[in-house]
SEFIZA-3560 file (N, C-alpha, C; in Angstrom, 3 decimals):
REM SEFIZA-3560
<numar><xx>108.283</xx><yy>138.217</yy><zz>145.790</zz><atom>N</atom></numar>
<numar><xx>107.164</xx><yy>138.869</yy><zz>145.141</zz><atom>CA</atom></numar>
<numar><xx>106.524</xx><yy>137.992</yy><zz>144.078</zz><atom>C</atom></numar>
<numar><xx>106.931</xx><yy>136.778</yy><zz>143.987</zz><atom>N</atom></numar>
<numar><xx>106.374</xx><yy>135.876</yy><zz>142.994</zz><atom>CA</atom></numar>
<numar><xx>104.879</xx><yy>135.676</yy><zz>143.201</zz><atom>C</atom></numar>
<numar><xx>104.404</xx><yy>135.783</yy><zz>144.429</zz><atom>N</atom></numar>
<numar><xx>102.988</xx><yy>135.585</yy><zz>144.690</zz><atom>CA</atom></numar>
<numar><xx>102.125</xx><yy>136.639</yy><zz>144.015</zz><atom>C</atom></numar>
<numar><xx>102.707</xx><yy>137.783</yy><zz>143.656</zz><atom>N</atom></numar>
<numar><xx>101.937</xx><yy>138.827</yy><zz>143.000</zz><atom>CA</atom></numar>
<numar><xx>101.579</xx><yy>138.470</yy><zz>141.564</zz><atom>C</atom></numar>
<numar><xx>102.224</xx><yy>137.478</yy><zz>140.995</zz><atom>N</atom></numar>
<numar><xx>102.025</xx><yy>137.144</yy><zz>139.598</zz><atom>CA</atom></numar>
<numar><xx>100.862</xx><yy>136.181</yy><zz>139.370</zz><atom>C</atom></numar>
<numar><xx>100.150</xx><yy>135.826</yy><zz>140.394</zz><atom>N</atom></numar>
<numar><xx>99.050</xx><yy>134.881</yy><zz>140.267</zz><atom>CA</atom></numar>
<numar><xx>98.013</xx><yy>135.362</yy><zz>139.265</zz><atom>C</atom></numar>
<numar><xx>97.557</xx><yy>134.457</yy><zz>138.423</zz><atom>N</atom></numar>
<numar><xx>96.568</xx><yy>134.784</yy><zz>137.396</zz><atom>CA</atom></numar>
<numar><xx>95.136</xx><yy>134.682</yy><zz>137.915</zz><atom>C</atom></numar>
<numar><xx>94.943</xx><yy>134.167</yy><zz>139.105</zz><atom>N</atom></numar>
<numar><xx>93.608</xx><yy>133.958</yy><zz>139.639</zz><atom>CA</atom></numar>
<numar><xx>93.201</xx><yy>135.039</yy><zz>140.629</zz><atom>C</atom></numar>
<numar><xx>93.743</xx><yy>136.214</yy><zz>140.488</zz><atom>N</atom></numar>
<numar><xx>93.427</xx><yy>137.279</yy><zz>141.433</zz><atom>CA</atom></numar>
<numar><xx>92.156</xx><yy>138.015</yy><zz>141.022</zz><atom>C</atom></numar>
<numar><xx>91.522</xx><yy>138.592</yy><zz>142.022</zz><atom>N</atom></numar>
<numar><xx>90.332</xx><yy>139.420</yy><zz>141.812</zz><atom>CA</atom></numar>
<numar><xx>90.553</xx><yy>140.728</yy><zz>142.556</zz><atom>C</atom></numar>
<numar><xx>89.861</xx><yy>141.787</yy><zz>142.178</zz><atom>N</atom></numar>
<numar><xx>90.083</xx><yy>143.082</yy><zz>142.839</zz><atom>CA</atom></numar>
<numar><xx>89.987</xx><yy>143.032</yy><zz>144.360</zz><atom>C</atom></numar>
<numar><xx>89.112</xx><yy>142.212</yy><zz>144.893</zz><atom>N</atom></numar>
<numar><xx>88.959</xx><yy>142.151</yy><zz>146.352</zz><atom>CA</atom></numar>
<numar><xx>90.204</xx><yy>141.591</yy><zz>147.042</zz><atom>C</atom></numar>
<numar><xx>91.109</xx><yy>140.979</yy><zz>146.287</zz><atom>N</atom></numar>
<numar><xx>92.362</xx><yy>140.511</yy><zz>146.878</zz><atom>CA</atom></numar>
<numar><xx>93.193</xx><yy>141.668</yy><zz>147.416</zz><atom>C</atom></numar>
<numar><xx>92.960</xx><yy>142.854</yy><zz>146.917</zz><atom>N</atom></numar>
<numar><xx>93.705</xx><yy>144.035</yy><zz>147.359</zz><atom>CA</atom></numar>
<numar><xx>93.079</xx><yy>144.722</yy><zz>148.567</zz><atom>C</atom></numar>
<numar><xx>91.919</xx><yy>144.296</yy><zz>148.977</zz><atom>N</atom></numar>
<numar><xx>91.227</xx><yy>144.980</yy><zz>150.070</zz><atom>CA</atom></numar>
<numar><xx>92.066</xx><yy>145.054</yy><zz>151.333</zz><atom>C</atom></numar>
<numar><xx>92.729</xx><yy>143.972</yy><zz>151.704</zz><atom>N</atom></numar>
<numar><xx>93.563</xx><yy>143.995</yy><zz>152.909</zz><atom>CA</atom></numar>
<numar><xx>94.683</xx><yy>145.016</yy><zz>152.760</zz><atom>C</atom></numar>
<numar><xx>95.265</xx><yy>145.071</yy><zz>151.571</zz><atom>N</atom></numar>
<numar><xx>96.346</xx><yy>146.035</yy><zz>151.316</zz><atom>CA</atom></numar>
<numar><xx>95.831</xx><yy>147.465</yy><zz>151.427</zz><atom>C</atom></numar>
<numar><xx>94.676</xx><yy>147.714</yy><zz>150.845</zz><atom>N</atom></numar>
<numar><xx>94.097</xx><yy>149.055</yy><zz>150.884</zz><atom>CA</atom></numar>
<numar><xx>93.758</xx><yy>149.443</yy><zz>152.315</zz><atom>C</atom></numar>
<numar><xx>93.123</xx><yy>148.541</yy><zz>153.038</zz><atom>N</atom></numar>
<numar><xx>92.756</xx><yy>148.824</yy><zz>154.423</zz><atom>CA</atom></numar>
<numar><xx>93.996</xx><yy>149.105</yy><zz>155.274</zz><atom>C</atom></numar>
<numar><xx>95.008</xx><yy>148.273</yy><zz>155.132</zz><atom>N</atom></numar>
<numar><xx>96.244</xx><yy>148.481</yy><zz>155.894</zz><atom>CA</atom></numar>
<numar><xx>96.910</xx><yy>149.794</yy><zz>155.532</zz><atom>C</atom></numar>
<numar><xx>96.882</xx><yy>150.144</yy><zz>154.255</zz><atom>N</atom></numar>
<numar><xx>97.441</xx><yy>151.418</yy><zz>153.812</zz><atom>CA</atom></numar>
<numar><xx>96.713</xx><yy>152.582</yy><zz>154.483</zz><atom>C</atom></numar>
<numar><xx>95.404</xx><yy>152.523</yy><zz>154.515</zz><atom>N</atom></numar>
<numar><xx>94.617</xx><yy>153.590</yy><zz>155.142</zz><atom>CA</atom></numar>
<numar><xx>94.942</xx><yy>153.698</yy><zz>156.635</zz><atom>C</atom></numar>
<numar><xx>95.006</xx><yy>152.578</yy><zz>157.321</zz><atom>N</atom></numar>
<numar><xx>95.303</xx><yy>152.569</yy><zz>158.756</zz><atom>CA</atom></numar>
<numar><xx>96.718</xx><yy>153.088</yy><zz>159.014</zz><atom>C</atom></numar>
<numar><xx>97.683</xx><yy>152.563</yy><zz>158.261</zz><atom>N</atom></numar>
<numar><xx>99.089</xx><yy>152.936</yy><zz>158.464</zz><atom>CA</atom></numar>
<numar><xx>99.341</xx><yy>154.413</yy><zz>158.221</zz><atom>C</atom></numar>
<numar><xx>98.529</xx><yy>155.026</yy><zz>157.352</zz><atom>N</atom></numar>
<numar><xx>98.733</xx><yy>156.429</yy><zz>156.996</zz><atom>CA</atom></numar>
<numar><xx>97.742</xx><yy>157.360</yy><zz>157.678</zz><atom>C</atom></numar>
<numar><xx>97.116</xx><yy>156.843</yy><zz>158.737</zz><atom>N</atom></numar>
<numar><xx>96.250</xx><yy>157.638</yy><zz>159.617</zz><atom>CA</atom></numar>
<numar><xx>94.981</xx><yy>158.176</yy><zz>158.945</zz><atom>C</atom></numar>
<numar><xx>94.498</xx><yy>157.459</yy><zz>157.922</zz><atom>N</atom></numar>
<numar><xx>93.220</xx><yy>157.803</yy><zz>157.306</zz><atom>CA</atom></numar>
<numar><xx>92.133</xx><yy>157.021</yy><zz>158.042</zz><atom>C</atom></numar>
<numar><xx>91.969</xx><yy>157.352</yy><zz>159.310</zz><atom>N</atom></numar>
<numar><xx>91.128</xx><yy>156.572</yy><zz>160.210</zz><atom>CA</atom></numar>
<numar><xx>89.677</xx><yy>156.503</yy><zz>159.757</zz><atom>C</atom></numar>
<numar><xx>89.093</xx><yy>157.628</yy><zz>159.420</zz><atom>N</atom></numar>
<numar><xx>87.682</xx><yy>157.633</yy><zz>159.012</zz><atom>CA</atom></numar>
<numar><xx>87.483</xx><yy>156.859</yy><zz>157.721</zz><atom>C</atom></numar>
<numar><xx>88.389</xx><yy>157.035</yy><zz>156.785</zz><atom>N</atom></numar>
<numar><xx>88.299</xx><yy>156.290</yy><zz>155.523</zz><atom>CA</atom></numar>
<numar><xx>88.462</xx><yy>154.791</yy><zz>155.778</zz><atom>C</atom></numar>
<numar><xx>89.382</xx><yy>154.436</yy><zz>156.671</zz><atom>N</atom></numar>
<numar><xx>89.595</xx><yy>153.029</yy><zz>157.006</zz><atom>CA</atom></numar>
<numar><xx>88.349</xx><yy>152.427</yy><zz>157.653</zz><atom>C</atom></numar>
<numar><xx>87.708</xx><yy>153.184</yy><zz>158.528</zz><atom>N</atom></numar>
<numar><xx>86.494</xx><yy>152.700</yy><zz>159.180</zz><atom>CA</atom></numar>
<numar><xx>85.386</xx><yy>152.465</yy><zz>158.159</zz><atom>C</atom></numar>
<numar><xx>85.224</xx><yy>153.393</yy><zz>157.229</zz><atom>N</atom></numar>
<numar><xx>84.202</xx><yy>153.240</yy><zz>156.195</zz><atom>CA</atom></numar>
<numar><xx>84.535</xx><yy>152.077</yy><zz>155.260</zz><atom>C</atom></numar>
<numar><xx>85.817</xx><yy>151.942</yy><zz>154.917</zz><atom>N</atom></numar>
<numar><xx>86.249</xx><yy>150.845</yy><zz>154.057</zz><atom>CA</atom></numar>
<numar><xx>85.978</xx><yy>149.509</yy><zz>154.737</zz><atom>C</atom></numar>
<numar><xx>86.295</xx><yy>149.431</yy><zz>156.020</zz><atom>N</atom></numar>
<numar><xx>86.048</xx><yy>148.221</yy><zz>156.801</zz><atom>CA</atom></numar>
<numar><xx>84.551</xx><yy>147.906</yy><zz>156.846</zz><atom>C</atom></numar>
<numar><xx>83.752</xx><yy>148.926</yy><zz>157.049</zz><atom>N</atom></numar>
<numar><xx>82.297</xx><yy>148.755</yy><zz>157.111</zz><atom>CA</atom></numar>
<numar><xx>81.758</xx><yy>148.192</yy><zz>155.796</zz><atom>C</atom></numar>
<numar><xx>82.295</xx><yy>148.669</yy><zz>154.687</zz><atom>N</atom></numar>
<numar><xx>81.820</xx><yy>148.235</yy><zz>153.378</zz><atom>CA</atom></numar>
<numar><xx>82.362</xx><yy>146.870</yy><zz>152.956</zz><atom>C</atom></numar>
<numar><xx>83.589</xx><yy>146.559</yy><zz>153.340</zz><atom>N</atom></numar>
<numar><xx>84.245</xx><yy>145.350</yy><zz>152.829</zz><atom>CA</atom></numar>
<numar><xx>84.345</xx><yy>144.214</yy><zz>153.827</zz><atom>C</atom></numar>
<numar><xx>84.215</xx><yy>144.508</yy><zz>155.120</zz><atom>N</atom></numar>
<numar><xx>84.368</xx><yy>143.506</yy><zz>156.190</zz><atom>CA</atom></numar>
<numar><xx>85.744</xx><yy>142.839</yy><zz>156.138</zz><atom>C</atom></numar>
<numar><xx>86.741</xx><yy>143.559</yy><zz>155.696</zz><atom>N</atom></numar>
<numar><xx>88.096</xx><yy>143.041</yy><zz>155.555</zz><atom>CA</atom></numar>
<numar><xx>88.789</xx><yy>142.999</yy><zz>156.913</zz><atom>C</atom></numar>
<numar><xx>89.800</xx><yy>142.160</yy><zz>157.041</zz><atom>N</atom></numar>
<numar><xx>90.589</xx><yy>142.090</yy><zz>158.264</zz><atom>CA</atom></numar>
<numar><xx>91.961</xx><yy>142.711</yy><zz>158.029</zz><atom>C</atom></numar>
<numar><xx>92.645</xx><yy>142.995</yy><zz>159.112</zz><atom>N</atom></numar>
<numar><xx>93.983</xx><yy>143.590</yy><zz>159.017</zz><atom>CA</atom></numar>
<numar><xx>94.913</xx><yy>142.627</yy><zz>158.290</zz><atom>C</atom></numar>
<numar><xx>95.763</xx><yy>143.170</yy><zz>157.480</zz><atom>N</atom></numar>
<numar><xx>96.714</xx><yy>142.398</yy><zz>156.693</zz><atom>CA</atom></numar>
<numar><xx>97.798</xx><yy>141.789</yy><zz>157.573</zz><atom>C</atom></numar>
<numar><xx>98.229</xx><yy>140.597</yy><zz>157.237</zz><atom>N</atom></numar>
<numar><xx>99.336</xx><yy>139.937</yy><zz>157.922</zz><atom>CA</atom></numar>
<numar><xx>100.620</xx><yy>140.713</yy><zz>157.629</zz><atom>C</atom></numar>
<numar><xx>101.480</xx><yy>140.844</yy><zz>158.619</zz><atom>N</atom></numar>
<numar><xx>102.719</xx><yy>141.608</yy><zz>158.451</zz><atom>CA</atom></numar>
<numar><xx>103.626</xx><yy>141.031</yy><zz>157.373</zz><atom>C</atom></numar>
<numar><xx>103.465</xx><yy>139.761</yy><zz>157.047</zz><atom>N</atom></numar>
<numar><xx>104.305</xx><yy>139.124</yy><zz>156.039</zz><atom>CA</atom></numar>
<numar><xx>103.808</xx><yy>139.340</yy><zz>154.613</zz><atom>C</atom></numar>
<numar><xx>102.598</xx><yy>139.864</yy><zz>154.464</zz><atom>N</atom></numar>
<numar><xx>102.055</xx><yy>140.115</yy><zz>153.137</zz><atom>CA</atom></numar>
<numar><xx>102.615</xx><yy>141.421</yy><zz>152.576</zz><atom>C</atom></numar>
<numar><xx>102.629</xx><yy>141.508</yy><zz>151.262</zz><atom>N</atom></numar>
<numar><xx>103.139</xx><yy>142.710</yy><zz>150.606</zz><atom>CA</atom></numar>
<numar><xx>102.233</xx><yy>143.900</yy><zz>150.893</zz><atom>C</atom></numar>
<numar><xx>102.851</xx><yy>145.044</yy><zz>151.103</zz><atom>N</atom></numar>
<numar><xx>102.075</xx><yy>146.267</yy><zz>151.329</zz><atom>CA</atom></numar>
<numar><xx>101.667</xx><yy>146.860</yy><zz>149.986</zz><atom>C</atom></numar>
<numar><xx>100.683</xx><yy>147.717</yy><zz>150.020</zz><atom>N</atom></numar>
<numar><xx>100.229</xx><yy>148.394</yy><zz>148.808</zz><atom>CA</atom></numar>
<numar><xx>101.360</xx><yy>149.217</yy><zz>148.199</zz><atom>C</atom></numar>
<numar><xx>102.159</xx><yy>149.852</yy><zz>149.024</zz><atom>N</atom></numar>
<numar><xx>103.289</xx><yy>150.654</yy><zz>148.531</zz><atom>CA</atom></numar>
<numar><xx>104.317</xx><yy>149.752</yy><zz>147.850</zz><atom>C</atom></numar>
<numar><xx>104.593</xx><yy>148.581</yy><zz>148.425</zz><atom>N</atom></numar>
<numar><xx>105.539</xx><yy>147.654</yy><zz>147.794</zz><atom>CA</atom></numar>
<numar><xx>105.024</xx><yy>147.159</yy><zz>146.451</zz><atom>C</atom></numar>
<numar><xx>103.739</xx><yy>146.883</yy><zz>146.381</zz><atom>N</atom></numar>
<numar><xx>103.141</xx><yy>146.450</yy><zz>145.110</zz><atom>CA</atom></numar>
<numar><xx>103.268</xx><yy>147.566</yy><zz>144.079</zz><atom>C</atom></numar>
<numar><xx>102.949</xx><yy>148.768</yy><zz>144.477</zz><atom>N</atom></numar>
<numar><xx>103.067</xx><yy>149.921</yy><zz>143.581</zz><atom>CA</atom></numar>
<numar><xx>104.499</xx><yy>150.083</yy><zz>143.099</zz><atom>C</atom></numar>
<numar><xx>105.448</xx><yy>150.050</yy><zz>144.024</zz><atom>N</atom></numar>
<numar><xx>106.854</xx><yy>150.215</yy><zz>143.663</zz><atom>CA</atom></numar>
<numar><xx>107.332</xx><yy>149.121</yy><zz>142.708</zz><atom>C</atom></numar>
<numar><xx>106.854</xx><yy>147.913</yy><zz>142.912</zz><atom>N</atom></numar>
<numar><xx>107.244</xx><yy>146.791</yy><zz>142.054</zz><atom>CA</atom></numar>
<numar><xx>106.793</xx><yy>147.016</yy><zz>140.620</zz><atom>C</atom></numar>
<numar><xx>105.564</xx><yy>147.475</yy><zz>140.443</zz><atom>N</atom></numar>
<numar><xx>104.991</xx><yy>147.592</yy><zz>139.103</zz><atom>CA</atom></numar>
<numar><xx>105.269</xx><yy>148.926</yy><zz>138.424</zz><atom>C</atom></numar>
<numar><xx>105.470</xx><yy>149.984</yy><zz>139.175</zz><atom>N</atom></numar>
<numar><xx>105.622</xx><yy>151.301</yy><zz>138.569</zz><atom>CA</atom></numar>
<numar><xx>107.074</xx><yy>151.696</yy><zz>138.371</zz><atom>C</atom></numar>
<numar><xx>107.916</xx><yy>151.331</yy><zz>139.303</zz><atom>N</atom></numar>
<numar><xx>109.314</xx><yy>151.763</yy><zz>139.214</zz><atom>CA</atom></numar>
<numar><xx>110.184</xx><yy>150.784</yy><zz>138.480</zz><atom>C</atom></numar>
//
């Protein structure tokens, strides 16, 4: 999880995580709209999930 500590991040770095979260949790319409607005691609399976990021920082 060391990659999460990068100081050069911008909010759009989370777009793949958000999109994957929406798809994985069956929020199909929201995912389609998010994709339309952001033009993001599906997250690589090796990248941290939004839930893992949340768990790391909140718990």
